[in-house]
N, CA and C of each residue as an Amber inpcrd file, in Angstrom:
protein
   405
 -31.2690000  -2.5830000 -57.1880000 -32.6210000  -2.5610000 -56.5960000
 -33.6410000  -2.1470000 -57.6330000 -33.3130000  -1.1390000 -58.4080000
 -34.3400000  -0.6370000 -59.3400000 -34.6550000  -1.6620000 -60.4330000
 -33.8170000  -2.6680000 -60.5600000 -34.0660000  -3.7370000 -61.5670000
 -34.7100000  -4.9700000 -60.9500000 -34.9340000  -4.9220000 -59.6500000
 -35.5840000  -6.0690000 -58.9870000 -37.1200000  -5.8930000 -59.0270000
 -37.7910000  -6.9050000 -59.4190000 -39.2590000  -6.8290000 -59.6320000
 -39.9870000  -6.4170000 -58.3580000 -39.5950000  -6.9040000 -57.2140000
 -40.3100000  -6.6100000 -55.9610000 -39.8860000  -5.2860000 -55.3560000
 -38.8180000  -4.6580000 -55.8510000 -38.4080000  -3.3620000 -55.3340000
 -37.9280000  -3.4500000 -53.9090000 -38.2050000  -2.4300000 -53.1010000
 -37.7620000  -2.3530000 -51.7280000 -38.5860000  -3.3700000 -50.8950000
 -37.8590000  -4.1800000 -50.1670000 -38.5190000  -5.1510000 -49.2780000
 -38.4780000  -4.6600000 -47.8530000 -39.4890000  -4.9880000 -47.0430000
 -39.5240000  -4.5460000 -45.6460000 -38.6330000  -5.4220000 -44.7710000
 -37.3370000  -5.2170000 -44.8420000 -36.4330000  -6.1500000 -44.1200000
 -35.4420000  -5.4350000 -43.1790000 -35.5290000  -4.1130000 -43.1280000
 -34.5790000  -3.3810000 -42.2630000 -35.2690000  -2.1240000 -41.6950000
 -34.6340000  -1.5830000 -40.6450000 -35.1490000  -0.3330000 -40.0900000
 -35.1360000   0.7590000 -41.1550000 -34.0810000   0.8250000 -41.9470000
 -33.9940000   1.8480000 -42.9780000 -35.1430000   1.6670000 -43.9870000
 -35.4490000   0.4210000 -44.3440000 -36.4730000   0.1640000 -45.3530000
 -37.8580000   0.6530000 -44.9360000 -38.1730000   0.5750000 -43.6430000
 -39.5160000   0.9930000 -43.2340000 -39.6840000   2.5050000 -43.3710000
 -38.5780000   3.2510000 -43.2120000 -38.6380000   4.6920000 -43.4100000
 -38.8950000   5.0510000 -44.8750000 -38.2260000   4.3010000 -45.7570000
 -38.4180000   4.5030000 -47.2030000 -39.7990000   4.0290000 -47.6370000
 -40.1830000   2.8520000 -47.1950000 -41.4650000   2.2940000 -47.6220000
 -42.6560000   3.1380000 -47.1710000 -42.5000000   3.8980000 -46.1200000
 -43.5960000   4.7270000 -45.6460000 -43.9450000   5.8630000 -46.6260000
 -43.0440000   6.1000000 -47.5940000 -43.2880000   7.2040000 -48.5620000
 -42.6330000   6.9280000 -49.9290000 -42.8200000   5.6900000 -50.4390000
 -42.1330000   5.2690000 -51.6580000 -43.1070000   5.0980000 -52.8350000
 -42.6870000   5.5990000 -53.9950000 -43.4250000   5.4180000 -55.2340000
 -42.4590000   4.8570000 -56.2670000 -43.0160000   4.2760000 -57.3160000
 -42.2290000   3.6950000 -58.4170000 -42.6770000   4.3050000 -59.7390000
 -41.7140000   4.3780000 -60.6660000 -42.0270000   4.8630000 -62.0170000
 -41.3180000   3.8800000 -62.9730000 -42.0700000   3.2950000 -63.8900000
 -41.5280000   2.3090000 -64.8280000 -40.6380000   2.9880000 -65.8750000
 -39.6350000   2.2440000 -66.2770000 -38.6510000   2.7590000 -67.2320000
 -39.2910000   2.9820000 -68.5870000 -39.0710000   4.1650000 -69.1580000
 -39.6170000   4.4990000 -70.4800000 -38.5260000   4.8580000 -71.4390000
 -37.2980000   4.5140000 -71.1430000 -36.1570000   4.8970000 -71.9760000
 -35.4750000   6.1190000 -71.3690000 -34.5200000   6.6680000 -72.1050000
 -33.8040000   7.8520000 -71.6330000 -34.8370000   8.9760000 -71.3990000
 -34.7490000   9.6000000 -70.2590000 -35.7540000  10.5830000 -69.8160000
 -35.5530000  11.9140000 -70.5230000 -35.8360000  11.9720000 -71.7880000
 -35.7000000  13.1970000 -72.5910000 -37.0360000  13.6460000 -73.1910000
 -38.0460000  12.8430000 -73.0440000 -39.3410000  13.1740000 -73.6930000
 -40.2200000  13.9900000 -72.7510000 -40.7320000  15.0580000 -73.2700000
 -41.6420000  15.9420000 -72.4950000 -42.8480000  15.1990000 -71.9820000
 -43.3950000  14.2820000 -72.7720000 -44.6470000  13.6020000 -72.3550000
 -44.4800000  12.6620000 -71.1760000 -43.2270000  12.3800000 -70.7750000
 -43.0380000  11.5130000 -69.6070000 -43.1760000  12.3000000 -68.3110000
 -42.9530000  13.5940000 -68.3240000 -42.9880000  14.4030000 -67.1170000
 -44.2880000  14.2730000 -66.3210000 -45.4820000  14.4000000 -66.9600000
 -46.6890000  14.2640000 -66.1960000 -46.8600000  12.8780000 -65.5610000
 -46.3390000  11.8280000 -66.1980000 -46.4030000  10.4750000 -65.6540000
 -45.4690000  10.3460000 -64.4280000 -44.3340000  10.9770000 -64.5200000
 -43.4330000  10.9720000 -63.3380000 -44.0860000  11.6490000 -62.1510000
 -44.6670000  12.8030000 -62.3960000 -45.3570000  13.5560000 -61.3290000
 -46.5150000  12.7440000 -60.7760000 -47.2860000  12.1120000 -61.6480000
 -48.4390000  11.3200000 -61.1960000 -47.9970000  10.1260000 -60.3930000
 -46.9090000   9.4430000 -60.8320000 -46.4300000   8.2950000 -60.0930000
 -45.8710000   8.7050000 -58.7490000 -45.2280000   9.8350000 -58.6710000
 -44.6740000  10.3190000 -57.4070000 -45.7850000  10.6540000 -56.4200000
 -46.8420000  11.3110000 -56.8780000 -47.9330000  11.6900000 -55.9690000
 -47.4390000  12.5050000 -54.8040000 -47.7970000  12.1160000 -53.5760000
 -47.3770000  12.8620000 -52.3960000 -46.2140000  12.1920000 -51.6560000
 -45.4940000  11.3360000 -52.3540000 -44.3810000  10.5800000 -51.7580000
 -43.0860000  11.3680000 -51.7890000 -42.1270000  10.9370000 -51.0020000
 -40.7960000  11.5970000 -50.9250000 -39.6780000  10.7940000 -51.5500000
 -39.9430000   9.5000000 -51.8090000 -38.9600000   8.6050000 -52.4260000
 -39.5200000   8.0800000 -53.7000000 -38.7480000   8.1140000 -54.7770000
 -39.1850000   7.6260000 -56.0740000 -38.1200000   6.7100000 -56.6400000
 -38.4930000   5.4560000 -56.9270000 -37.5790000   4.5410000 -57.5670000
 -37.9190000   4.4720000 -59.0360000 -36.9870000   4.8670000 -59.8580000
 -37.1580000   4.8030000 -61.3120000 -36.7180000   3.3830000 -61.7150000
 -37.6740000   2.5760000 -62.0990000 -37.3770000   1.1680000 -62.4590000
 -36.2390000   1.1040000 -63.5190000 -35.3020000   0.2140000 -63.3070000
 -34.1700000  -0.0080000 -64.1980000 -33.3480000   1.2250000 -64.3830000
 -33.3890000   2.1610000 -63.4630000 -32.6220000   3.3610000 -63.6170000
 -31.9800000   3.8310000 -62.3230000 -32.7660000   4.2960000 -61.3140000
 -32.1550000   4.8180000 -60.1240000 -33.1460000   5.3930000 -59.1480000
 -32.6200000   6.2190000 -58.2600000 -33.3760000   6.7440000 -57.1170000
 -33.4900000   8.2540000 -57.1490000 -34.6160000   8.7640000 -56.6870000
 -34.8500000  10.2030000 -56.5250000 -35.4480000  10.4190000 -55.1450000
 -35.0510000  11.4960000 -54.4770000 -35.7260000  11.8980000 -53.2510000
 -36.1760000  13.3690000 -53.3850000 -37.2300000  13.6780000 -52.6700000
 -37.7490000  15.0100000 -52.6500000 -37.8840000  15.4930000 -51.2180000
 -37.6030000  16.7890000 -51.0020000 -37.7000000  17.3550000 -49.6620000
 -37.7900000  18.8700000 -49.7790000 -38.1040000  19.4880000 -48.6720000
 -38.1970000  20.9670000 -48.6080000 -36.8210000  21.6330000 -48.5180000
 -35.8180000  20.8810000 -48.0200000 -34.4850000  21.4390000 -47.8500000
 -33.4420000  20.4940000 -48.4430000 -32.2870000  21.0550000 -48.7070000
 -31.1390000  20.2010000 -49.1570000 -30.8010000  19.1950000 -48.1220000
 -30.8050000  19.5980000 -46.8310000 -30.4630000  18.6950000 -45.7870000
 -31.3690000  17.4770000 -45.7630000 -32.6570000  17.6750000 -45.8520000
 -33.6170000  16.5910000 -45.8430000 -33.4810000  15.7020000 -47.0800000
 -33.2890000  16.3320000 -48.2100000 -33.1350000  15.5300000 -49.4700000
 -31.8750000  14.6530000 -49.3860000 -30.7890000  15.2210000 -48.8670000
 -29.5410000  14.4390000 -48.7210000 -29.7720000  13.2650000 -47.7800000
 -30.3430000  13.5200000 -46.6210000 -30.5600000  12.4650000 -45.6300000
 -31.5130000  11.4060000 -46.1430000 -32.5560000  11.7970000 -46.8820000
 -33.4420000  10.8380000 -47.4690000 -32.7140000   9.9330000 -48.4810000
 -31.8600000  10.5730000 -49.2780000 -31.0820000   9.7650000 -50.2570000
 -30.1470000   8.8280000 -49.5240000 -29.5560000   9.2810000 -48.4660000
 -28.7000000   8.4040000 -47.6510000 -29.4710000   7.1980000 -47.1710000
 -30.6560000   7.4070000 -46.6380000 -31.4910000   6.3140000 -46.1670000
 -31.9210000   5.4050000 -47.3280000 -32.2230000   6.0010000 -48.4630000
 -32.6800000   5.2280000 -49.6160000 -31.5340000   4.3190000 -50.1040000
 -30.3390000   4.8920000 -50.2640000 -29.1720000   4.1180000 -50.7200000
 -28.8280000   3.0510000 -49.6990000 -28.8620000   3.3980000 -48.4340000
 -28.5650000   2.3990000 -47.3600000 -29.5520000   1.2750000 -47.3800000
 -30.8310000   1.6070000 -47.5950000 -31.8730000   0.5810000 -47.7050000
 -31.5590000  -0.3820000 -48.8070000 -31.1330000   0.1190000 -49.9250000
 -30.7960000  -0.7540000 -51.0820000 -29.5650000  -1.5770000 -50.7940000
 -28.5580000  -1.0150000 -50.1720000 -27.3350000  -1.7210000 -49.8270000
 -27.6480000  -2.8560000 -48.8700000 -28.4460000  -2.5720000 -47.8400000
 -28.7850000  -3.6040000 -46.8380000 -29.5220000  -4.7410000 -47.5220000
 -30.4690000  -4.3970000 -48.3940000 -31.2770000  -5.4420000 -49.0510000
 -30.4000000  -6.2890000 -49.9580000 -29.5520000  -5.7150000 -50.7720000
 -28.7150000  -6.4990000 -51.6890000 -27.7970000  -7.4110000 -50.8820000
 -27.2340000  -6.8970000 -49.8160000 -26.3780000  -7.7490000 -48.9620000
 -27.1590000  -8.8800000 -48.3190000 -28.3670000  -8.5720000 -47.8230000
 -29.1760000  -9.6100000 -47.1900000 -29.6210000 -10.6660000 -48.2230000
 -29.8630000 -10.2690000 -49.4320000 -30.2800000 -11.2190000 -50.4730000
 -29.1310000 -12.1320000 -50.9100000 -27.9150000 -11.7240000 -50.6120000
 -26.7790000 -12.5750000 -51.0090000 -26.5680000 -13.7390000 -50.0280000
 -27.2330000 -13.7120000 -48.9050000 -27.1490000 -14.8040000 -47.9330000
 -27.9660000 -15.9920000 -48.3620000 -27.8280000 -17.0690000 -47.5910000
 -28.4780000 -18.3080000 -47.9220000 -29.8870000 -18.4640000 -47.3030000
 -30.1450000 -17.7610000 -46.2270000 -31.4240000 -17.9580000 -45.5430000
 -32.5440000 -17.1020000 -46.0980000 -33.7450000 -17.4040000 -45.6570000
 -34.9130000 -16.5890000 -46.0490000 -34.8420000 -15.2540000 -45.2790000
 -35.2710000 -14.2010000 -45.9540000 -35.3320000 -12.8920000 -45.3100000
 -36.5530000 -12.8160000 -44.3920000 -36.3890000 -12.1210000 -43.2830000
 -37.4920000 -11.9550000 -42.3220000 -38.1510000 -10.6080000 -42.5830000
 -39.3980000 -10.6050000 -43.0730000 -40.0370000  -9.3340000 -43.3050000
 -40.5230000  -8.6300000 -42.0310000 -40.5350000  -7.3450000 -42.0870000
 -41.0520000  -6.5090000 -40.9630000 -42.5830000  -6.4500000 -41.1740000
 -43.3250000  -6.5440000 -40.0500000 -44.7920000  -6.5860000 -40.0910000
 -45.3520000  -5.3080000 -40.7200000 -46.4270000  -5.4570000 -41.5290000
 -47.0400000  -4.2780000 -42.1920000 -47.4650000  -3.1860000 -41.2300000
 -47.9250000  -3.5550000 -40.0380000 -48.3810000  -2.5100000 -39.0900000
 -47.2340000  -1.6380000 -38.6170000 -46.0160000  -2.2020000 -38.5850000
 -44.8380000  -1.3890000 -38.1820000 -44.5140000  -0.4310000 -39.3040000
 -44.5970000  -0.8920000 -40.5420000 -44.3420000   0.0020000 -41.6830000
 -45.3670000   1.1230000 -41.7140000 -46.6130000   0.7700000 -41.4530000
 -47.7020000   1.7750000 -41.5000000 -47.4680000   2.8590000 -40.4610000
 -46.8560000   2.5670000 -39.3470000 -46.6370000   3.5760000 -38.3180000
 -45.2970000   4.3440000 -38.5230000 -44.4720000   3.8900000 -39.4430000
 -43.1490000   4.5030000 -39.6160000 -43.2550000   5.9480000 -40.0820000
 -44.2060000   6.2630000 -40.9550000 -44.3520000   7.6010000 -41.4570000
 -44.5840000   8.6110000 -40.3350000 -45.4420000   8.2610000 -39.4090000
 -45.7300000   9.1480000 -38.2910000 -44.5280000   9.2580000 -37.3650000
 -43.8080000   8.1630000 -37.1650000 -42.6060000   8.2150000 -36.3420000
 -41.5630000   9.1440000 -36.9360000 -41.4220000   9.1260000 -38.2610000
 -40.4670000  10.0210000 -38.9260000 -40.8950000  11.4510000 -38.7200000
 -42.1600000  11.7360000 -38.9180000 -42.6680000  13.1040000 -38.7060000
 -42.4090000  13.5950000 -37.2940000 -42.6230000  12.7220000 -36.3010000
 -42.4000000  13.0850000 -34.9190000 -40.9330000  13.3740000 -34.6700000
 -40.0370000  12.5470000 -35.2050000 -38.6160000  12.7770000 -35.0000000
 -38.1750000  14.0750000 -35.6630000 -38.7390000  14.4230000 -36.8140000
 -38.4190000  15.6890000 -37.4650000 -38.8870000  16.8490000 -36.6480000
 -40.1100000  16.7700000 -36.0780000 -40.6250000  17.8550000 -35.2270000
 -39.7120000  18.0840000 -34.0360000 -39.2760000  16.9990000 -33.3930000
 -38.4660000  17.0880000 -32.1910000 -37.0560000  17.6370000 -32.4740000
 -36.5500000  17.3330000 -33.6840000 -35.1900000  17.7370000 -33.9890000
 -35.1580000  19.0160000 -34.8250000 -36.3060000  19.5450000 -35.1640000
 -36.3520000  20.7020000 -36.0340000 -35.9110000  20.3750000 -37.4450000
 -35.9990000  19.0830000 -37.8120000 -35.6300000  18.6760000 -39.1660000
 -34.1100000  18.5120000 -39.3510000 -33.3360000  18.6710000 -38.2510000
 -31.8880000  18.6110000 -38.3890000 -31.2860000  17.4920000 -37.5610000
 -31.8980000  16.3390000 -37.6150000 -31.4810000  15.2180000 -36.7840000
 -30.0240000  14.8190000 -37.0280000 -29.5910000  14.6540000 -38.2510000
 -28.2770000  14.1320000 -38.5440000 -27.4120000  15.0970000 -39.3280000
 -27.9880000  16.1660000 -39.8720000 -27.2100000  17.0830000 -40.7580000
 -25.9930000  17.6590000 -40.0750000 -26.0110000  18.1170000 -38.8450000
 -24.7540000  18.6380000 -38.2300000 -23.6240000  17.6140000 -38.2300000
 -23.9580000  16.3490000 -37.9980000 -22.9270000  15.3030000 -38.0390000
 -22.3800000  15.0820000 -39.4330000 -23.2280000  15.1850000 -40.4330000
 -22.7660000  15.0590000 -41.8080000 -21.7740000  16.1870000 -42.1530000
 -22.1090000  17.3900000 -41.7580000 -21.2280000  18.5250000 -41.9920000
 -19.8800000  18.4000000 -41.2660000 -19.9160000  17.9020000 -40.0340000
 -18.6790000  17.6750000 -39.3040000 -17.7710000  16.6660000 -40.0210000
 -18.3770000  15.6180000 -40.5570000 -17.6010000  14.6250000 -41.2880000
 -17.0350000  15.2250000 -42.5510000 -17.8490000  15.9950000 -43.2850000
 -17.3330000  16.6390000 -44.4910000 -16.1860000  17.5990000 -44.1710000
 -16.3150000  18.3150000 -43.0830000 -15.2260000  19.2210000 -42.6720000
 -13.9480000  18.4600000 -42.3960000 -14.0600000  17.2830000 -41.7670000
 -12.8800000  16.4540000 -41.5280000 -12.2650000  15.9180000 -42.8250000
 -13.1180000  15.4400000 -43.7280000 -12.6330000  14.8150000 -44.9680000
 -12.1220000  15.7760000 -45.9930000 -12.8990000  16.8740000 -46.1970000
 -12.5010000  17.8320000 -47.2550000 -13.2680000  19.1130000 -47.0560000
 -12.7260000  20.0290000 -46.2930000 -13.4340000  21.2730000 -46.0100000
 -13.5370000  22.2090000 -47.1930000 -12.9370000  21.8620000 -48.3230000
 -12.9790000  22.7470000 -49.4960000 -14.3870000  22.8910000 -50.0610000
 -15.3400000  22.0240000 -49.6750000 -16.7090000  22.1560000 -50.1720000
 -17.3400000  23.4640000 -49.7300000 -16.8220000  24.0680000 -48.6820000
 -17.3600000  25.3240000 -48.1590000 -16.9680000  26.5280000 -49.0130000
 -15.9840000  26.3780000 -49.9000000 -15.4970000  27.4840000 -50.7150000
 -16.4190000  27.8330000 -51.8650000
């Protein structure tokens, strides 16, 4: 996805959540130069999702739980898009007005759930798969 010129497309429920707070940063080589940091911050602005062109994904949040869930949605968005692009038909875009309202819908869901909408389920799954992470 980070190598696709159009980036994230509005084609899935997951994508509208990402698109409501997505920024891009163009590839400048291996991220070791101090002078790139201000450009990264400027490109991110007030967004929570950052796609580093030709490199990868970053999410930002106030808690580990929120950052994890945002990354899950970001990665799922990319997976859905790549799979959809492998088909033969034209993709059906989601209307811009739906994307515009997605940010507020996410905020409302976070307020209602106390920001912990899916985290307990993630922890239960981790406990089943490998509880050693708690050590």
